[in-house]
All heavy atoms as a GROMACS GRO file, in nm:
protein
  440
    1MET      N    1 -21.068  15.068  13.058
    1MET     CA    2 -20.954  15.031  13.134
    1MET      C    3 -20.935  15.126  13.248
    1MET      O    4 -20.949  15.244  13.235
    1MET     CB    5 -20.829  15.046  13.042
    1MET     CG    6 -20.701  14.995  13.104
    1MET     SD    7 -20.559  15.001  12.993
    1MET     CE    8 -20.576  14.848  12.904
    2LYS      N    9 -20.906  15.066  13.363
    2LYS     CA   10 -20.892  15.147  13.483
    2LYS      C   11 -20.760  15.234  13.472
    2LYS      O   12 -20.667  15.197  13.406
    2LYS     CB   13 -20.882  15.059  13.606
    2LYS     CG   14 -21.013  14.998  13.648
    2LYS     CD   15 -20.997  14.925  13.776
    2LYS     CE   16 -21.131  14.890  13.832
    2LYS     NZ   17 -21.119  14.830  13.960
    3ALA      N   18 -20.762  15.339  13.546
    3ALA     CA   19 -20.646  15.426  13.544
    3ALA      C   20 -20.521  15.364  13.599
    3ALA      O   21 -20.412  15.387  13.542
    3ALA     CB   22 -20.676  15.556  13.623
    4ALA      N   23 -20.533  15.291  13.706
    4ALA     CA   24 -20.422  15.222  13.763
    4ALA      C   25 -20.358  15.117  13.666
    4ALA      O   26 -20.234  15.107  13.653
    4ALA     CB   27 -20.456  15.151  13.894
    5LYS      N   28 -20.442  15.050  13.598
    5LYS     CA   29 -20.396  14.953  13.499
    5LYS      C   30 -20.321  15.020  13.384
    5LYS      O   31 -20.222  14.970  13.332
    5LYS     CB   32 -20.516  14.867  13.451
    5LYS     CG   33 -20.477  14.729  13.399
    5LYS     CD   34 -20.606  14.654  13.367
    5LYS     CE   35 -20.570  14.507  13.360
    5LYS     NZ   36 -20.688  14.426  13.329
    6LYS      N   37 -20.380  15.130  13.347
    6LYS     CA   38 -20.318  15.206  13.232
    6LYS      C   39 -20.179  15.262  13.269
    6LYS      O   40 -20.088  15.255  13.187
    6LYS     CB   41 -20.413  15.323  13.195
    6LYS     CG   42 -20.383  15.388  13.062
    6LYS     CD   43 -20.486  15.499  13.039
    6LYS     CE   44 -20.558  15.472  12.913
    6LYS     NZ   45 -20.647  15.584  12.875
    7VAL      N   46 -20.168  15.308  13.388
    7VAL     CA   47 -20.037  15.358  13.437
    7VAL      C   48 -19.938  15.240  13.441
    7VAL      O   49 -19.819  15.252  13.407
    7VAL     CB   50 -20.049  15.425  13.578
    7VAL    CG1   51 -19.917  15.450  13.643
    7VAL    CG2   52 -20.132  15.552  13.569
    8PHE      N   53 -19.978  15.123  13.492
    8PHE     CA   54 -19.896  15.010  13.496
    8PHE      C   55 -19.845  14.966  13.358
    8PHE      O   56 -19.719  14.945  13.343
    8PHE     CB   57 -19.974  14.893  13.565
    8PHE     CG   58 -19.890  14.763  13.572
    8PHE    CD1   59 -19.786  14.754  13.661
    8PHE    CD2   60 -19.922  14.657  13.485
    8PHE    CE1   61 -19.714  14.632  13.664
    8PHE    CE2   62 -19.846  14.541  13.489
    8PHE     CZ   63 -19.744  14.530  13.582
    9TYR      N   64 -19.932  14.965  13.262
    9TYR     CA   65 -19.893  14.922  13.127
    9TYR      C   66 -19.801  15.028  13.062
    9TYR      O   67 -19.697  14.995  12.996
    9TYR     CB   68 -20.009  14.901  13.034
    9TYR     CG   69 -20.084  14.775  13.059
    9TYR    CD1   70 -20.223  14.773  13.082
    9TYR    CD2   71 -20.013  14.657  13.061
    9TYR    CE1   72 -20.285  14.647  13.100
    9TYR    CE2   73 -20.074  14.529  13.081
    9TYR     CZ   74 -20.211  14.532  13.105
    9TYR     OH   75 -20.276  14.410  13.125
   10ASN      N   76 -19.828  15.155  13.082
   10ASN     CA   77 -19.746  15.261  13.024
   10ASN      C   78 -19.606  15.264  13.089
   10ASN      O   79 -19.505  15.282  13.018
   10ASN     CB   80 -19.813  15.398  13.048
   10ASN     CG   81 -19.928  15.424  12.953
   10ASN    OD1   82 -19.931  15.360  12.848
   10ASN    ND2   83 -20.013  15.510  12.991
   11THR      N   84 -19.601  15.234  13.218
   11THR     CA   85 -19.471  15.228  13.283
   11THR      C   86 -19.385  15.109  13.232
   11THR      O   87 -19.268  15.116  13.204
   11THR     CB   88 -19.490  15.213  13.440
   11THR    OG1   89 -19.568  15.322  13.486
   11THR    CG2   90 -19.356  15.212  13.507
   12GLY      N   91 -19.452  14.999  13.210
   12GLY     CA   92 -19.385  14.875  13.158
   12GLY      C   93 -19.336  14.899  13.017
   12GLY      O   94 -19.221  14.867  12.985
   13PHE      N   95 -19.415  14.965  12.933
   13PHE     CA   96 -19.372  14.993  12.798
   13PHE      C   97 -19.255  15.088  12.796
   13PHE      O   98 -19.162  15.081  12.718
   13PHE     CB   99 -19.482  15.043  12.713
   13PHE     CG  100 -19.583  14.936  12.675
   13PHE    CD1  101 -19.718  14.951  12.696
   13PHE    CD2  102 -19.540  14.823  12.611
   13PHE    CE1  103 -19.810  14.858  12.659
   13PHE    CE2  104 -19.632  14.725  12.573
   13PHE     CZ  105 -19.766  14.740  12.598
   14LEU      N  106 -19.260  15.191  12.883
   14LEU     CA  107 -19.150  15.286  12.894
   14LEU      C  108 -19.021  15.223  12.937
   14LEU      O  109 -18.913  15.253  12.879
   14LEU     CB  110 -19.190  15.401  12.992
   14LEU     CG  111 -19.089  15.515  13.008
   14LEU    CD1  112 -19.076  15.587  12.874
   14LEU    CD2  113 -19.137  15.607  13.114
   15TYR      N  114 -19.021  15.138  13.036
   15TYR     CA  115 -18.905  15.066  13.081
   15TYR      C  116 -18.852  14.974  12.965
   15TYR      O  117 -18.729  14.967  12.945
   15TYR     CB  118 -18.928  14.981  13.207
   15TYR     CG  119 -18.925  15.056  13.332
   15TYR    CD1  120 -19.022  15.035  13.435
   15TYR    CD2  121 -18.836  15.153  13.361
   15TYR    CE1  122 -19.023  15.106  13.552
   15TYR    CE2  123 -18.828  15.222  13.474
   15TYR     CZ  124 -18.920  15.198  13.575
   15TYR     OH  125 -18.915  15.269  13.689
   16GLY      N  126 -18.942  14.908  12.895
   16GLY     CA  127 -18.899  14.824  12.782
   16GLY      C  128 -18.829  14.907  12.674
   16GLY      O  129 -18.727  14.868  12.623
   17LYS      N  130 -18.884  15.020  12.648
   17LYS     CA  131 -18.826  15.114  12.548
   17LYS      C  132 -18.687  15.164  12.588
   17LYS      O  133 -18.593  15.167  12.507
   17LYS     CB  134 -18.917  15.232  12.521
   17LYS     CG  135 -18.865  15.333  12.423
   17LYS     CD  136 -18.956  15.449  12.418
   17LYS     CE  137 -18.889  15.569  12.343
   17LYS     NZ  138 -18.958  15.689  12.354
   18VAL      N  139 -18.671  15.194  12.711
   18VAL     CA  140 -18.540  15.237  12.768
   18VAL      C  141 -18.440  15.128  12.760
   18VAL      O  142 -18.321  15.149  12.714
   18VAL     CB  143 -18.554  15.287  12.911
   18VAL    CG1  144 -18.421  15.312  12.975
   18VAL    CG2  145 -18.632  15.420  12.914
   19VAL      N  146 -18.478  15.005  12.793
   19VAL     CA  147 -18.383  14.893  12.787
   19VAL      C  148 -18.337  14.865  12.637
   19VAL      O  149 -18.218  14.848  12.607
   19VAL     CB  150 -18.447  14.761  12.851
   19VAL    CG1  151 -18.364  14.647  12.821
   19VAL    CG2  152 -18.459  14.791  12.998
   20ILE      N  153 -18.434  14.865  12.549
   20ILE     CA  154 -18.405  14.842  12.411
   20ILE      C  155 -18.314  14.952  12.352
   20ILE      O  156 -18.215  14.923  12.284
   20ILE     CB  157 -18.531  14.827  12.325
   20ILE    CG1  158 -18.605  14.698  12.363
   20ILE    CG2  159 -18.499  14.831  12.177
   20ILE    CD1  160 -18.746  14.684  12.305
   21THR      N  161 -18.345  15.083  12.385
   21THR     CA  162 -18.263  15.191  12.341
   21THR      C  163 -18.124  15.186  12.392
   21THR      O  164 -18.026  15.211  12.325
   21THR     CB  165 -18.332  15.326  12.378
   21THR    OG1  166 -18.463  15.324  12.323
   21THR    CG2  167 -18.251  15.442  12.327
   22MET      N  168 -18.112  15.150  12.522
   22MET     CA  169 -17.982  15.136  12.584
   22MET      C  170 -17.897  15.028  12.520
   22MET      O  171 -17.776  15.042  12.490
   22MET     CB  172 -17.990  15.109  12.731
   22MET     CG  173 -17.864  15.109  12.811
   22MET     SD  174 -17.880  15.088  12.988
   22MET     CE  175 -17.963  14.938  12.996
   23PHE      N  176 -17.959  14.911  12.491
   23PHE     CA  177 -17.889  14.803  12.422
   23PHE      C  178 -17.839  14.839  12.287
   23PHE      O  179 -17.722  14.820  12.248
   23PHE     CB  180 -17.982  14.678  12.416
   23PHE     CG  181 -17.918  14.570  12.336
   23PHE    CD1  182 -17.822  14.489  12.394
   23PHE    CD2  183 -17.958  14.537  12.211
   23PHE    CE1  184 -17.760  14.386  12.327
   23PHE    CE2  185 -17.900  14.436  12.140
   23PHE     CZ  186 -17.800  14.358  12.194
   24ILE      N  187 -17.928  14.909  12.213
   24ILE     CA  188 -17.888  14.954  12.076
   24ILE      C  189 -17.772  15.052  12.084
   24ILE      O  190 -17.677  15.046  12.005
   24ILE     CB  191 -18.010  15.007  11.998
   24ILE    CG1  192 -18.110  14.901  11.962
   24ILE    CG2  193 -17.965  15.084  11.875
   24ILE    CD1  194 -18.240  14.948  11.915
   25ALA      N  195 -17.781  15.148  12.178
   25ALA     CA  196 -17.676  15.250  12.189
   25ALA      C  197 -17.542  15.189  12.227
   25ALA      O  198 -17.437  15.218  12.171
   25ALA     CB  199 -17.714  15.353  12.291
   26LEU      N  200 -17.538  15.090  12.322
   26LEU     CA  201 -17.415  15.029  12.366
   26LEU      C  202 -17.356  14.938  12.252
   26LEU      O  203 -17.236  14.942  12.231
   26LEU     CB  204 -17.439  14.948  12.488
   26LEU     CG  205 -17.466  15.024  12.617
   26LEU    CD1  206 -17.503  14.930  12.726
   26LEU    CD2  207 -17.346  15.112  12.654
   27PHE      N  208 -17.440  14.870  12.182
   27PHE     CA  209 -17.392  14.783  12.074
   27PHE      C  210 -17.339  14.864  11.956
   27PHE      O  211 -17.229  14.834  11.904
   27PHE     CB  212 -17.508  14.690  12.032
   27PHE     CG  213 -17.468  14.588  11.933
   27PHE    CD1  214 -17.383  14.482  11.977
   27PHE    CD2  215 -17.498  14.591  11.798
   27PHE    CE1  216 -17.341  14.383  11.885
   27PHE    CE2  217 -17.456  14.494  11.711
   27PHE     CZ  218 -17.376  14.388  11.757
   28SER      N  219 -17.412  14.975  11.924
   28SER     CA  220 -17.366  15.052  11.809
   28SER      C  221 -17.234  15.124  11.844
   28SER      O  222 -17.149  15.143  11.756
   28SER     CB  223 -17.477  15.146  11.759
   28SER     OG  224 -17.504  15.239  11.860
   29THR      N  225 -17.221  15.170  11.970
   29THR     CA  226 -17.094  15.244  12.011
   29THR      C  227 -16.986  15.142  11.998
   29THR      O  228 -16.872  15.180  11.955
   29THR     CB  229 -17.116  15.288  12.157
   29THR    OG1  230 -17.226  15.379  12.156
   29THR    CG2  231 -16.986  15.360  12.200
   30ARG      N  232 -17.001  15.017  12.038
   30ARG     CA  233 -16.898  14.920  12.028
   30ARG      C  234 -16.855  14.897  11.888
   30ARG      O  235 -16.736  14.891  11.859
   30ARG     CB  236 -16.943  14.787  12.092
   30ARG     CG  237 -16.848  14.680  12.086
   30ARG     CD  238 -16.904  14.553  12.150
   30ARG     NE  239 -16.842  14.437  12.093
   30ARG     CZ  240 -16.899  14.324  12.071
   30ARG    NH1  241 -17.015  14.304  12.112
   30ARG    NH2  242 -16.836  14.224  12.016
   31LEU      N  243 -16.950  14.884  11.794
   31LEU     CA  244 -16.918  14.869  11.653
   31LEU      C  245 -16.843  14.990  11.593
   31LEU      O  246 -16.753  14.976  11.518
   31LEU     CB  247 -17.042  14.837  11.580
   31LEU     CG  248 -17.110  14.704  11.602
   31LEU    CD1  249 -17.237  14.687  11.522
   31LEU    CD2  250 -17.017  14.587  11.575
   32ILE      N  251 -16.890  15.111  11.631
   32ILE     CA  252 -16.830  15.230  11.576
   32ILE      C  253 -16.687  15.244  11.627
   32ILE      O  254 -16.597  15.272  11.544
   32ILE     CB  255 -16.917  15.355  11.615
   32ILE    CG1  256 -17.048  15.356  11.538
   32ILE    CG2  257 -16.834  15.484  11.584
   32ILE    CD1  258 -17.146  15.455  11.594
   33LEU      N  259 -16.665  15.221  11.754
   33LEU     CA  260 -16.529  15.235  11.808
   33LEU      C  261 -16.435  15.127  11.748
   33LEU      O  262 -16.317  15.151  11.727
   33LEU     CB  263 -16.529  15.221  11.957
   33LEU     CG  264 -16.587  15.343  12.031
   33LEU    CD1  265 -16.593  15.323  12.177
   33LEU    CD2  266 -16.500  15.470  12.002
   34LYS      N  267 -16.490  15.007  11.720
   34LYS     CA  268 -16.408  14.906  11.662
   34LYS      C  269 -16.367  14.938  11.517
   34LYS      O  270 -16.253  14.915  11.478
   34LYS     CB  271 -16.487  14.769  11.662
   34LYS     CG  272 -16.408  14.653  11.611
   34LYS     CD  273 -16.488  14.528  11.619
   34LYS     CE  274 -16.406  14.410  11.565
   34LYS     NZ  275 -16.488  14.286  11.567
   35SER      N  276 -16.458  15.000  11.439
   35SER     CA  277 -16.426  15.036  11.309
   35SER      C  278 -16.336  15.161  11.298
   35SER      O  279 -16.257  15.174  11.208
   35SER     CB  280 -16.556  15.060  11.224
   35SER     OG  281 -16.624  15.173  11.276
   36LEU      N  282 -16.349  15.254  11.398
   36LEU     CA  283 -16.266  15.374  11.394
   36LEU      C  284 -16.120  15.349  11.437
   36LEU      O  285 -16.034  15.401  11.381
   36LEU     CB  286 -16.327  15.481  11.483
   36LEU     CG  287 -16.447  15.558  11.432
   36LEU    CD1  288 -16.501  15.653  11.538
   36LEU    CD2  289 -16.416  15.630  11.303
   37GLY      N  290 -16.111  15.268  11.538
   37GLY     CA  291 -15.977  15.246  11.585
   37GLY      C  292 -15.940  15.349  11.693
   37GLY      O  293 -16.018  15.434  11.732
   38THR      N  294 -15.813  15.341  11.741
   38THR     CA  295 -15.776  15.425  11.850
   38THR      C  296 -15.737  15.568  11.800
   38THR      O  297 -15.742  15.664  11.879
   38THR     CB  298 -15.653  15.370  11.926
   38THR    OG1  299 -15.546  15.349  11.827
   38THR    CG2  300 -15.681  15.246  11.991
   39GLU      N  301 -15.711  15.584  11.670
   39GLU     CA  302 -15.670  15.720  11.619
   39GLU      C  303 -15.788  15.815  11.621
   39GLU      O  304 -15.771  15.929  11.649
   39GLU     CB  305 -15.615  15.709  11.478
   39GLU     CG  306 -15.496  15.616  11.457
   39GLU     CD  307 -15.537  15.472  11.438
   39GLU    OE1  308 -15.647  15.450  11.379
   39GLU    OE2  309 -15.459  15.381  11.474
   40ASP      N  310 -15.907  15.762  11.585
   40ASP     CA  311 -16.023  15.853  11.578
   40ASP      C  312 -16.109  15.854  11.693
   40ASP      O  313 -16.231  15.893  11.685
   40ASP     CB  314 -16.099  15.818  11.451
   40ASP     CG  315 -16.022  15.834  11.327
   40ASP    OD1  316 -15.943  15.925  11.321
   40ASP    OD2  317 -16.041  15.753  11.228
   41PHE      N  318 -16.059  15.807  11.812
   41PHE     CA  319 -16.143  15.802  11.934
   41PHE      C  320 -16.181  15.944  11.976
   41PHE      O  321 -16.293  15.965  12.024
   41PHE     CB  322 -16.065  15.729  12.041
   41PHE     CG  323 -16.142  15.711  12.169
   41PHE    CD1  324 -16.252  15.623  12.171
   41PHE    CD2  325 -16.110  15.780  12.284
   41PHE    CE1  326 -16.326  15.606  12.283
   41PHE    CE2  327 -16.185  15.760  12.400
   41PHE     CZ  328 -16.290  15.674  12.404
   42GLY      N  329 -16.093  16.039  11.966
   42GLY     CA  330 -16.123  16.178  12.006
   42GLY      C  331 -16.233  16.238  11.916
   42GLY      O  332 -16.319  16.315  11.967
   43ILE      N  333 -16.230  16.210  11.789
   43ILE     CA  334 -16.333  16.257  11.697
   43ILE      C  335 -16.468  16.196  11.735
   43ILE      O  336 -16.572  16.263  11.738
   43ILE     CB  337 -16.297  16.225  11.549
   43ILE    CG1  338 -16.172  16.301  11.507
   43ILE    CG2  339 -16.411  16.250  11.458
   43ILE    CD1  340 -16.116  16.256  11.375
   44PHE      N  341 -16.467  16.072  11.773
   44PHE     CA  342 -16.592  16.004  11.812
   44PHE      C  343 -16.650  16.073  11.940
   44PHE      O  344 -16.764  16.104  11.944
   44PHE     CB  345 -16.569  15.860  11.841
   44PHE     CG  346 -16.690  15.787  11.900
   44PHE    CD1  347 -16.796  15.758  11.818
   44PHE    CD2  348 -16.692  15.758  12.032
   44PHE    CE1  349 -16.911  15.694  11.872
   44PHE    CE2  350 -16.801  15.699  12.086
   44PHE     CZ  351 -16.910  15.661  12.002
   45ASN      N  352 -16.561  16.106  12.033
   45ASN     CA  353 -16.606  16.170  12.157
   45ASN      C  354 -16.661  16.308  12.128
   45ASN      O  355 -16.762  16.355  12.187
   45ASN     CB  356 -16.490  16.181  12.260
   45ASN     CG  357 -16.467  16.048  12.335
   45ASN    OD1  358 -16.559  15.971  12.347
   45ASN    ND2  359 -16.347  16.032  12.373
   46LEU      N  360 -16.597  16.381  12.039
   46LEU     CA  361 -16.645  16.515  11.999
   46LEU      C  362 -16.779  16.509  11.938
   46LEU      O  363 -16.874  16.580  11.979
   46LEU     CB  364 -16.548  16.585  11.907
   46LEU     CG  365 -16.581  16.721  11.858
   46LEU    CD1  366 -16.573  16.821  11.977
   46LEU    CD2  367 -16.488  16.764  11.750
   47LEU      N  368 -16.799  16.414  11.844
   47LEU     CA  369 -16.925  16.403  11.775
   47LEU      C  370 -17.035  16.356  11.869
   47LEU      O  371 -17.153  16.403  11.863
   47LEU     CB  372 -16.913  16.312  11.655
   47LEU     CG  373 -16.835  16.363  11.533
   47LEU    CD1  374 -16.824  16.265  11.430
   47LEU    CD2  375 -16.902  16.488  11.481
   48ALA      N  376 -17.003  16.265  11.956
   48ALA     CA  377 -17.096  16.215  12.051
   48ALA      C  378 -17.146  16.324  12.150
   48ALA      O  379 -17.261  16.334  12.181
   48ALA     CB  380 -17.042  16.094  12.131
   49GLY      N  381 -17.050  16.411  12.186
   49GLY     CA  382 -17.078  16.517  12.276
   49GLY      C  383 -17.173  16.618  12.212
   49GLY      O  384 -17.272  16.670  12.269
   50VAL      N  385 -17.147  16.645  12.083
   50VAL     CA  386 -17.232  16.745  12.010
   50VAL      C  387 -17.372  16.684  11.993
   50VAL      O  388 -17.475  16.753  12.016
   50VAL     CB  389 -17.167  16.778  11.877
   50VAL    CG1  390 -17.266  16.857  11.789
   50VAL    CG2  391 -17.044  16.857  11.895
   51ILE      N  392 -17.382  16.561  11.957
   51ILE     CA  393 -17.514  16.500  11.937
   51ILE      C  394 -17.588  16.496  12.076
   51ILE      O  395 -17.713  16.516  12.076
   51ILE     CB  396 -17.494  16.355  11.883
   51ILE    CG1  397 -17.446  16.367  11.732
   51ILE    CG2  398 -17.630  16.278  11.887
   51ILE    CD1  399 -17.407  16.236  11.680
   52LEU      N  400 -17.520  16.466  12.184
   52LEU     CA  401 -17.582  16.464  12.310
   52LEU      C  402 -17.633  16.601  12.349
   52LEU      O  403 -17.745  16.613  12.398
   52LEU     CB  404 -17.484  16.416  12.420
   52LEU     CG  405 -17.542  16.394  12.559
   52LEU    CD1  406 -17.649  16.289  12.560
   52LEU    CD2  407 -17.431  16.368  12.658
   53MET      N  408 -17.559  16.705  12.325
   53MET     CA  409 -17.601  16.840  12.353
   53MET      C  410 -17.722  16.881  12.273
   53MET      O  411 -17.813  16.948  12.320
   53MET     CB  412 -17.487  16.939  12.338
   53MET     CG  413 -17.384  16.935  12.452
   53MET     SD  414 -17.242  17.038  12.425
   53MET     CE  415 -17.309  17.196  12.392
   54LEU      N  416 -17.720  16.844  12.146
   54LEU     CA  417 -17.833  16.879  12.058
   54LEU      C  418 -17.963  16.802  12.090
   54LEU      O  419 -18.068  16.848  12.062
   54LEU     CB  420 -17.796  16.854  11.910
   54LEU     CG  421 -17.691  16.947  11.856
   54LEU    CD1  422 -17.657  16.909  11.711
   54LEU    CD2  423 -17.741  17.093  11.858
   55SER      N  424 -17.942  16.688  12.149
   55SER     CA  425 -18.064  16.609  12.188
   55SER      C  426 -18.142  16.672  12.304
   55SER      O  427 -18.260  16.643  12.318
   55SER     CB  428 -18.020  16.464  12.222
   55SER     OG  429 -17.952  16.461  12.342
   56PHE      N  430 -18.079  16.757  12.382
   56PHE     CA  431 -18.145  16.824  12.487
   56PHE      C  432 -18.215  16.946  12.428
   56PHE      O  433 -18.306  16.998  12.485
   56PHE     CB  434 -18.052  16.864  12.597
   56PHE     CG  435 -18.018  16.748  12.692
   56PHE    CD1  436 -17.893  16.700  12.689
   56PHE    CD2  437 -18.111  16.690  12.770
   56PHE    CE1  438 -17.854  16.593  12.771
   56PHE    CE2  439 -18.080  16.584  12.851
   56PHE     CZ  440 -17.947  16.537  12.850
   0.00000   0.00000   0.00000
């Protein structure tokens, strides 16, 4: 396989992975916020911030 073709396929797979991950994250956030309600919205933000910081 040529190098240019390999780069093209890898880029396509990476974009696909990002789109799928973004869809899952947005959908799961919607479900979590719906189940928590407005009272626990601050707790959700705190936990999401901690998880985001640990992911780096």
